[in-house]
N, C-alpha and C positions, 0 to 999 in steps of 0.2 A: 600724837597724844591719845593713846588708846585706853588710858585709865588704869592699866595694870602695872605700870612702872612704879615701884615703891621707893625708888632712890631719891635722895635729895641731891639737887643739881646746883650748878653755878650759872648765873645769868651772864651771857657774853658781854653785857654792858656794865658789869659790876664796878668797873673802875671809872666809867664815864657818866653813869646815871645812878640814881638811887635816892634814898631818903635824904642824904645831905644836900643833893642838888635841889630836890623838891622843897626842902626847908629853906634854902637860900632864896629860891624864887618866891616863896611865900613871904619871907621877911622883906625882900626887896620890893616886890611888886604887889603884894597882897593877893597873889594867885596861889591857889592850892591845887596841885596836880594830883590826880589819883595814881596809885600804883597800877601798873598794867595788869590785866587779868592773866595773860599768858606771855611768856618770854622765850627767846631762843637761848638754848643752853650751850655750854662749852662742848658738849658731845654732839651738838647739831639737832637735838630734839626741840619741839615746842611743848612746854609744860606749863601748868599753872604757876603763877608767881609764888604762890604759897609753898610750892615744892622746891624752892631754891633757898640758898643760904649764902651769906658772906663769911661765915665762920668755918674755918678749915675742919674743925672737929665735927661739924654737922654734915658735911658733904660726903655722901656715900657712893656717888658715881665716880669711878676711877678715871674715865676720860675727862670728866669735868675737873677733877682735882689736878690732873696733868695740865689741862688748859689754863687753869687759874695760876698754877705755879709759874708757867711760862709767861703769862701776861703780867704778873707781879714783878718778875725779874726784868721784863722789857720796860715796864714803867719806871723801875728803879734806875735803869740805865738812862732813860730819857731825862729823868730829873737831874741826874749827875751831870749830864751834858749841858744842862741849863745853868748849873752853878758857875758863877764867874763870867757868864756871858754878858756882853754889853747890854745895859738896860735892865738887867735883873736886879730887883730890889730886895729879894729875899736873901738873907745872909747865908753864906756857904755852909756854915755849920748846921743851920736849920734844914737846908736841902739834904745834907748828908744824913741827918737823923731820920728824915722822911724816907730816904732811899733805904736806910737800914731797916726801918719798920716794914717796908715793902718786901725786902729780902727775907725778913723773918716770916712774914706771911707766906711767901713762896716756899720756904723750907717747910712750914707747917702743912701746906697743901701737899707737898711732895712726900712728906714722911707718912702720910695717912695710910 
């Protein structure tokens, strides 16, 4: 993190952590977690959290865009494997829609 990188990156934990998770914890336990000050990115750098985005149109670092596309496709495949599994309470159609949204995000990251 040398301060000269003007690119917008992707947080490597974007699919596992973020505002939605912090919001759920706040609603469930009354705990409010701060956003991290720095994060590891898809290209392997540590940058300020403010220099990251979840929106494909905002990410300017090409290696981060590639990383995000791969991770969104991987998550879509994981979701589809869960559909119809014993003990799954989410309807298959809802799982398919979520997987389609992830594939759309992957395409948007890849098309950048």
